[in-house]
C-alpha angles and dihedrals in degrees: 000000000000121000122195115209114210114239130220130237122249112200124205125220101024090212131021131217112192121207113228117207124192111276098006142083119265110246138184141152138250122193123213117197127188109227126186095011141342124313106221096196130007124183129192113193135183113221112244092247090066098044132135091015094066128047138172130206119222089015093172139027143103133278132207117226110287094011126122138203125204114217123201113222119199128188135183122231092254095060110148118243114259095039116166142178116225113218124198142225097044100032095247124159125207114205113223125199136170126232122190111245131201 
């Protein structure tokens, strides 16, 4: 008999500061890693309050044990303070802020 133990997600970085350049979206990356087993279904959502100013690529999927996925996070200049990404399973939140770049 084979038993598969569900893994947990490790998120790096724990908070994200996006650099905003003149005339473009602010972008950055967050990496999700499955530790201790596979993660059958992860979901990264943007609370309605912060849509459409904040978006995430590859917002859902699955990960084999030890594997990672790099998500691209994009934000518009008018992003409201206090923006977060909600990550499941695990119920983690990743604070997102914008810093003006050169």
